[in-house]
C-alpha positions as CSV (number, residue, x, y, z in Angstrom):
1,M,199.1,245.0,79.8
2,N,196.3,247.5,79.1
3,A,193.2,247.7,81.3
4,G,191.1,245.5,79.1
5,A,193.7,242.7,79.1
6,T,194.1,243.0,82.8
7,R,190.4,242.6,83.4
8,F,190.3,239.7,80.9
9,A,193.1,237.8,82.6
10,A,191.6,238.4,86.0
11,R,188.4,236.7,84.9
12,Y,190.1,234.0,82.8
13,P,193.5,233.3,84.4
14,I,194.0,230.1,82.3
15,V,193.0,229.5,78.7
16,W,193.3,226.3,76.7
17,H,194.2,225.3,73.2
18,V,193.2,221.9,71.9
19,I,195.7,220.5,69.4
20,E,195.6,217.2,67.5
21,A,198.1,214.8,69.0
22,E,200.1,214.5,65.7
23,G,200.9,218.2,65.9
24,A,202.1,218.1,69.5
25,G,205.5,216.5,68.7
26,P,208.9,217.6,70.1
27,W,209.1,220.3,67.4
28,L,206.2,222.2,69.1
29,A,208.6,223.6,71.8
30,T,210.6,225.4,69.1
31,M,208.0,226.0,66.4
32,G,205.3,227.1,68.8
33,L,201.6,227.4,67.9
34,L,200.8,228.8,64.4
35,P,197.6,229.8,62.8
36,A,196.2,227.4,60.1
37,A,197.1,229.9,57.4
38,E,200.8,229.9,58.5
39,L,200.8,226.1,58.7
40,L,199.5,225.9,55.2
41,R,202.1,228.4,53.9
42,R,204.9,226.5,55.5
43,A,203.6,223.3,53.8
44,G,203.7,225.1,50.4
45,M,199.9,225.7,50.2
46,T,197.6,228.7,50.4
47,T,194.5,229.5,52.3
48,D,191.9,229.4,49.6
49,G,188.9,229.9,51.9
50,R,187.2,226.7,50.9
51,N,185.5,224.8,53.7
52,R,187.6,221.8,55.0
53,D,185.2,218.9,55.2
54,D,187.8,216.5,56.6
55,F,191.1,216.6,58.4
56,R,194.1,217.8,56.4
57,R,197.6,216.5,57.2
58,L,200.5,218.8,56.6
59,S,204.2,218.0,56.3
60,L,206.4,220.8,57.6
61,D,210.1,221.4,58.0
62,N,212.4,219.1,60.0
63,G,209.9,216.2,60.1
64,A,207.2,218.3,61.8
65,V,203.6,217.6,61.0
66,A,200.3,219.3,61.6
67,L,196.7,218.1,61.3
68,L,194.1,220.7,60.5
69,R,190.6,219.9,61.6
70,P,187.5,220.1,59.5
71,Q,185.8,223.5,59.4
72,R,182.1,223.3,60.4
73,M,181.2,226.2,58.1
74,P,179.8,225.0,54.8
75,D,178.6,227.8,52.5
76,A,174.9,227.0,52.9
77,A,175.0,227.4,56.7
78,L,177.7,230.2,56.9
79,T,176.6,232.6,54.2
80,P,173.2,233.6,55.9
81,T,175.1,234.6,59.0
82,L,177.5,237.0,57.3
83,G,177.3,240.8,57.3
84,G,179.4,243.8,56.7
85,R,182.4,243.3,54.4
86,F,181.9,239.5,54.8
87,R,178.4,239.5,53.3
88,G,178.2,236.9,50.6
89,R,181.8,236.0,51.1
90,P,182.1,232.8,53.2
91,D,185.6,232.2,51.8
92,A,186.7,235.5,53.4
93,W,185.3,234.5,56.8
94,R,187.0,231.2,56.7
95,Q,190.3,232.9,55.8
96,L,189.8,235.2,58.8
97,I,189.4,232.3,61.1
98,D,192.5,230.6,59.6
99,A,194.5,233.7,60.5
100,H,194.1,233.1,64.3
101,V,195.1,230.6,67.0
102,F,192.1,230.0,69.2
103,F,191.9,229.3,72.9
104,W,188.9,228.2,75.1
105,T,188.2,230.3,78.2
106,D,185.8,227.8,79.8
107,P,186.6,224.2,80.9
108,G,183.1,223.0,79.9
109,R,183.5,224.4,76.3
110,R,187.0,222.9,76.2
111,D,185.8,219.5,77.2
112,R,182.9,219.4,74.8
113,F,185.2,220.5,72.0
114,L,187.7,217.7,73.0
115,E,184.9,215.1,72.7
116,A,183.7,216.5,69.4
117,C,187.2,216.3,68.0
118,T,187.5,212.6,69.1
119,R,184.2,211.8,67.4
120,L,185.3,213.5,64.2
121,R,188.5,211.4,64.2
122,A,186.4,208.3,64.5
123,T,184.6,209.0,61.2
124,S,187.4,210.7,59.3
125,R,188.5,209.4,55.9
126,S,192.0,210.9,56.2
127,A,193.0,211.3,59.9
128,G,193.2,207.6,61.0
129,A,192.5,206.3,64.4
130,A,190.5,208.3,66.9
131,I,193.5,209.6,69.0
132,R,192.5,212.0,71.7
133,P,193.8,215.5,71.2
134,V,196.3,217.2,73.6
135,I,195.3,220.2,75.8
136,L,197.7,223.0,76.1
137,A,197.1,225.3,79.1
138,F,198.3,228.9,79.1
139,D,198.7,231.5,81.8
140,T,196.5,234.2,80.3
141,A,198.4,237.2,81.8
142,A,201.7,235.9,80.4
143,L,200.2,235.3,77.1
144,L,198.6,238.7,76.8
145,S,201.8,240.4,78.1
146,R,203.5,239.0,75.0
147,H,200.8,239.1,72.4
148,G,198.2,241.6,73.7
149,E,198.2,243.7,70.5
150,A,197.2,240.7,68.5
151,A,194.6,239.4,70.9
152,F,190.8,239.3,70.2
153,L,187.8,237.8,72.0
154,T,184.6,236.3,70.7
155,R,181.3,235.8,72.6
156,F,180.5,232.6,70.7
157,N,182.3,229.9,68.7
158,A,183.1,231.9,65.6
159,G,184.4,228.9,63.7
160,S,181.3,226.7,63.7
161,T,177.8,227.0,62.3
162,L,176.5,224.1,64.3
163,R,173.6,224.5,66.8
164,G,173.5,228.2,68.0
165,G,176.3,229.1,65.6
166,S,173.8,229.0,62.7
167,R,171.8,231.9,64.3
168,V,174.5,234.5,65.1
169,R,175.7,237.3,63.0
170,R,179.3,237.4,61.9
171,D,180.9,240.7,60.7
172,E,183.8,243.0,61.4
173,A,182.6,243.4,65.1
174,T,182.7,239.7,65.9
175,L,186.4,239.6,66.9
176,V,186.8,242.3,69.5
177,P,190.2,243.5,70.6
178,V,190.9,242.3,74.1
179,S,192.0,245.8,75.0
180,R,188.3,246.8,74.8
181,Y,187.1,244.1,77.2
182,R,185.0,245.4,80.1
183,S,183.0,242.5,81.5
184,G,180.8,239.5,80.6
185,S,181.4,236.0,79.4
186,V,183.7,235.2,76.5
187,A,183.8,232.0,74.5
188,E,187.2,232.2,72.9
189,L,190.4,234.1,72.9
190,A,192.0,234.5,69.4
191,L,195.5,235.5,68.7
192,R,196.3,236.8,65.2
193,C,199.9,235.8,65.3
194,A,202.3,232.9,65.9
195,L,203.3,232.3,69.5
196,G,206.0,230.4,71.4
197,C,205.9,227.2,73.4
198,P,203.2,226.5,76.0
199,V,203.8,227.1,79.7
200,E,201.9,224.0,80.7
201,T,200.7,220.9,78.9
202,A,198.1,218.3,79.9
203,T,197.2,215.3,77.8
204,G,193.7,213.7,77.5
205,Q,190.9,214.5,79.8
206,P,192.0,217.0,82.4
């Protein structure tokens, strides 16, 4: 690992991915975690950049399924936060988000997100019963040793315009290569690639 990744792993030795339970079937061990854009491609769809206002169920090969969550980034809230090459292009920002697999670095953020997902399921028109998501825990050093060149960090939840997310600027500098990490708190680790099976799995509330 490079120096930035080493520093990041020392501060955040474990990171967590929260996945909807339907997508955590036995196929996950061989298929691994995939960005939303790749899941859509495998389901014969494209990432059109439109905001997802509800869950979207995808049928994949060999009986595998995935459940994409709503994106909390409607045009009216997202567009004012965009700068650089994303200025006036909320669709491009949502496509960027869909190109990554995201991990929480902090248990508090992870648990608040877990509860938010459960609340969304309770009011969804398409997802069915409010099943609690599954938490996948990763050894950060092992993850970055394999995928360090595709690893980025964010200082805030880049995929939501709720609360403080409506007041932050989003541009080319929002996703910072982990290789450039020096210090300070990080909200999310984002991998711009597919990755293999998790090293540890926990279900429900940790």
